[in-house]
Structures are given as C-alpha cells and as structure tokens.
C-alpha positions as CSV (number, residue, x, y, z in Angstrom):
1,M,29.2,138.2,233.5
2,H,26.7,141.0,232.7
3,I,25.9,141.6,229.0
4,R,23.6,144.4,228.0
5,E,23.0,143.2,224.4
6,D,22.9,139.4,224.4
7,F,22.4,138.5,220.8
8,V,23.4,134.9,221.0
9,A,19.9,133.6,221.8
10,R,18.2,135.6,219.0
11,S,16.2,133.6,216.4
12,K,17.1,133.6,212.8
13,I,14.0,135.6,211.8
14,S,14.6,138.2,214.5
15,D,18.2,138.9,213.7
16,I,19.2,137.3,210.4
17,G,22.6,138.9,210.0
18,R,23.7,137.9,213.5
19,W,22.3,134.4,213.2
20,Y,24.8,133.5,210.5
21,V,27.7,134.8,212.6
22,T,26.5,132.9,215.7
23,Q,26.3,129.7,213.7
24,F,29.8,130.2,212.4
25,V,31.2,130.9,215.9
26,H,29.3,127.9,217.3
27,G,30.9,125.7,214.7
28,A,34.4,127.2,215.3
29,A,34.0,126.5,219.1
30,A,33.0,122.9,218.5
31,S,36.1,122.3,216.3
32,L,38.5,123.3,219.1
33,A,39.9,120.8,221.6
34,P,39.5,121.3,225.3
35,G,42.1,123.6,226.8
36,T,42.7,125.5,223.5
37,R,43.9,129.0,224.1
38,I,41.7,131.4,222.1
39,L,41.7,135.1,221.8
40,D,38.5,136.9,220.9
41,A,39.8,139.9,219.1
42,G,37.2,142.7,219.1
43,A,35.1,140.8,221.6
44,G,32.8,143.7,222.7
45,E,30.8,142.4,225.6
46,C,32.2,138.8,225.2
47,A,28.8,137.5,224.2
48,Y,30.3,134.4,222.7
49,R,32.4,133.5,225.8
50,S,29.9,130.7,226.8
51,F,30.6,128.9,223.5
52,F,34.2,128.5,224.6
53,A,33.7,127.2,228.2
54,H,35.9,124.2,227.3
55,C,38.7,126.5,226.2
56,D,41.1,129.0,227.8
57,Y,39.2,132.1,226.5
58,K,40.7,135.6,226.5
59,A,39.1,138.8,225.1
60,A,40.5,142.0,223.6
61,D,38.8,145.2,222.4
62,L,39.4,148.9,222.3
63,A,36.1,149.4,224.1
64,V,34.8,152.4,222.1
65,G,32.4,150.9,219.6
66,D,29.1,151.0,221.5
67,A,28.6,153.3,224.5
68,N,25.7,151.1,225.8
69,W,27.8,148.0,226.1
70,N,29.5,146.6,229.2
71,Y,33.3,146.3,228.4
72,G,34.1,145.1,231.9
73,N,34.4,141.5,230.7
74,L,37.6,142.2,228.7
75,D,41.0,140.8,229.5
76,Y,42.8,143.4,227.3
77,V,41.7,146.9,226.4
78,A,43.8,147.8,223.4
79,P,43.8,148.5,219.7
80,L,43.9,145.3,217.6
81,D,46.8,146.7,215.5
82,H,48.9,146.9,218.7
83,L,48.0,144.0,221.0
84,P,49.8,143.9,224.4
85,I,50.3,140.2,224.0
86,E,53.5,138.1,223.6
87,S,54.0,136.5,220.2
88,A,52.9,132.8,219.7
89,S,50.6,132.9,222.8
90,F,47.4,131.5,221.4
91,D,46.2,128.4,219.5
92,A,43.3,130.3,217.8
93,V,42.0,133.8,217.2
94,M,38.4,134.7,216.6
95,C,37.4,138.1,215.1
96,T,33.7,138.5,214.3
97,Q,32.1,141.5,212.7
98,V,35.1,143.7,213.7
99,L,37.2,144.2,210.6
100,E,34.9,146.9,209.2
101,H,35.5,149.0,212.4
102,L,39.3,149.0,212.1
103,E,41.1,151.8,210.3
104,K,44.1,149.5,210.0
105,P,42.7,146.1,209.1
106,L,45.9,144.7,207.5
107,E,48.0,145.7,210.6
108,S,45.4,144.2,212.9
109,L,45.4,140.9,211.0
110,G,49.2,141.0,211.2
111,E,48.9,141.3,215.0
112,M,46.4,138.3,215.1
113,Q,48.9,136.3,213.1
114,R,51.8,137.3,215.4
115,V,50.1,136.2,218.6
116,L,49.1,132.8,217.1
117,K,51.4,129.8,217.6
118,P,52.7,128.1,214.4
119,G,49.8,126.2,213.0
120,G,47.3,128.4,214.9
121,R,43.8,129.0,213.4
122,L,42.0,132.2,212.5
123,F,38.2,132.4,212.6
124,L,37.0,135.7,211.1
125,S,33.7,137.1,209.8
126,A,33.1,140.4,208.1
127,P,30.0,142.1,206.5
128,M,29.4,142.8,202.8
129,A,25.9,144.2,203.6
130,H,25.2,146.3,206.7
131,P,24.0,149.8,207.4
132,E,26.5,152.2,209.1
133,H,26.7,151.4,212.8
134,Q,28.8,152.2,215.8
135,I,29.4,155.6,214.2
136,P,32.0,157.0,213.7
137,Y,33.9,153.7,214.0
138,D,32.6,152.2,210.8
139,F,35.0,152.2,207.9
140,F,34.8,149.3,205.4
141,R,32.7,146.6,203.8
142,Y,34.4,143.5,202.3
143,T,34.3,141.2,199.3
144,S,35.6,137.7,199.4
145,Y,38.6,138.7,197.4
146,G,39.4,141.6,199.6
147,L,39.4,139.3,202.7
148,R,41.5,136.7,201.1
149,S,44.0,139.3,200.0
150,L,44.2,140.8,203.5
151,C,44.6,137.5,205.2
152,E,47.3,136.3,202.8
153,R,49.2,139.6,203.0
154,A,49.1,139.3,206.8
155,G,50.9,135.9,206.5
156,F,48.0,133.4,206.7
157,V,47.7,130.3,204.5
158,D,45.0,127.9,203.6
159,V,42.5,130.8,203.5
160,K,38.9,129.6,203.1
161,V,36.2,132.2,202.5
162,T,32.5,131.1,202.8
163,P,29.4,133.3,202.1
164,M,27.0,133.9,204.9
165,G,23.6,133.6,203.2
166,G,22.7,134.3,199.6
167,L,20.9,137.1,197.8
168,F,17.5,136.2,199.2
169,A,18.8,136.1,202.8
170,R,20.3,139.5,202.2
171,W,16.9,140.8,201.0
172,A,15.3,139.3,204.1
173,Y,17.8,141.0,206.3
174,E,17.4,144.4,204.7
175,L,13.5,144.5,204.5
176,P,12.9,145.6,208.1
177,F,15.0,148.7,207.6
178,A,12.2,150.1,205.4
179,L,10.0,150.3,208.5
180,S,12.6,152.4,210.3
181,L,11.9,155.2,207.8
182,L,8.5,155.8,209.3
183,P,8.3,158.4,212.1
184,R,8.8,157.2,215.6
185,A,5.9,157.3,218.0
186,G,8.1,158.4,220.9
187,L,6.1,156.5,223.5
188,R,9.1,154.8,225.1
189,S,10.9,158.2,225.5
190,G,7.8,159.8,226.9
191,K,7.8,162.3,224.0
192,P,5.0,161.2,221.7
193,G,4.7,162.7,218.3
194,L,1.4,163.0,216.4
195,R,2.9,161.7,213.1
196,G,4.5,158.7,214.8
197,V,1.4,157.8,216.7
198,L,-0.7,157.9,213.6
199,A,1.8,155.7,211.8
200,L,1.6,152.9,214.4
201,P,-1.2,150.9,212.6
202,V,0.9,151.1,209.4
203,K,4.0,149.9,211.3
204,A,2.0,147.0,212.8
205,A,0.7,145.9,209.4
206,G,4.1,146.4,207.8
207,F,5.8,144.3,210.5
208,I,3.5,141.4,209.7
209,V,4.0,141.7,206.0
210,V,7.8,142.0,206.4
211,R,7.9,138.9,208.6
212,L,6.0,136.8,206.1
213,L,8.2,138.0,203.2
214,Q,11.3,137.3,205.3
215,A,10.2,133.7,205.9
216,L,9.6,133.2,202.2
217,L,12.9,134.7,201.2
218,L,14.8,132.6,203.7
219,A,13.0,129.5,202.4
220,I,14.1,130.1,198.8
221,D,17.6,131.3,199.7
222,P,19.2,127.9,198.7
223,L,18.1,128.7,195.1
224,D,20.9,131.3,194.9
225,W,23.7,129.1,193.6
226,R,26.0,131.9,192.8
227,R,26.4,133.2,196.4
228,D,28.2,136.3,195.3
229,F,25.9,138.8,197.0
230,P,25.7,137.6,200.6
231,L,25.3,139.3,203.9
232,G,28.9,138.7,204.6
233,W,31.7,136.2,204.7
234,A,33.1,133.6,207.1
235,V,36.8,133.1,206.9
236,E,39.0,130.3,208.2
237,A,42.8,130.4,207.8
238,R,46.0,129.1,209.4
239,K,49.4,130.5,210.5
240,P,52.2,128.5,208.8
C-alpha cells in the first residue's frame, strides 16, 4: 500500500495538530474487537489502515481533496452524503478531519448513521483551528456545540465531545505558520530568489526559536482547564 504523505509516524512537535488526531484514532482502534467491520469515511490515502489490522477495514473518499495523494487504496470512491453501501453494514465508522471539507455535513453524518448497524459506533474528529487547505474543498470549522448538534440531528445518541489540546497547544500549532510568511528561497524548485536566499539565516534562527517556544507551550498546556479554545474536537457517538 503506497502512501505519499504518511503522517502517522510524525512526532508531536513536528505535526501537533495531526498528533492529537492520530492518538484519537489509535485509541479508537484499540477499543474495537477483532473482526469489527469499520468504514473509514473520507479516508484519503488510508494512512490509518495499519491501526485496524485486526478489523475488517474498508475506506471511502471522493478522491478530490489533494492532487498529490494516492487514492488507489480506496474501496469506495463516492461522496460521503451518498455512499454506495447497504444500510446496517458496519459496526463502526471513523471520520477524521473530513467534516470541514463537506458541503453537506449533516447529510454525510446521516449516511454514516445509515450504514451503521444498531448500536454501531462513530469516531469523528474535526478542526476548530486550521488554515485553509485542500482548496477549494474547505468549507467549515466547528465548535463542540455544532458537532453535538449535527450528530444528534443525524440520529446519533450518547454523543461525547472531547477537546484536542488546549489554548497553549493551539498556540504551539500556529507558531510555525509565521515562518511561512517569509519569502521562499526557491532552491528546491531550481528557481532561487534573492530575497528568499537572504532570508534563510532568519528562517533558521526563527525555526530554533519556534521549536523552543512550542516545547514550552506544550509543557504548560495542561494549565488550560477551560479547554474551550482547542485545535479541534474528538467525537464518539452511537447509533441507537
């Protein structure tokens, strides 16, 4: 299985936002019994497939989000609001960092509920803080109340919403984006620019400072007891 962007092995400091999602998925996989039928809805390249080696894993995606990804690992190429899957086919559905890319999030959640067996489980994550990405397929950001409302309106019960990180983790995640405002050197593309090359020492020094600040912010993140300004949310719910 070839994956062009394998983010599963990334460390917390190198990809803070994805680290929280990966931990959530790892925990979800560990909670499932061997042989569980699970649908990865919006799976992309199926980077999390290995976590579900003990399960009957299937993947669905519209395959338009990232032109650089390999979508050849999918079992279903289809919109999530119209899945070509029989009702009550799966024991669990996972949907990570996908809901913001769906123009019809409620209808898509309704489809996830439909393909679940009675008592089936939903594992979902969605961002509250994230720059625009996979343009133009980027439509929403979510609060905990918005996610709870969508899940309940789609027919799920026992909806549990948990913040992924706190305020300081969010700051640590956002810090590196400041460096992206500096001009690019163009060395990799073979088209170097004078301003970008001159900015390289600043970028190098800035990278060290950012990493040190990130480590500090992550260390003090537990002090944020409110947890109302996180990177995003992890959701667990059940079909009645």
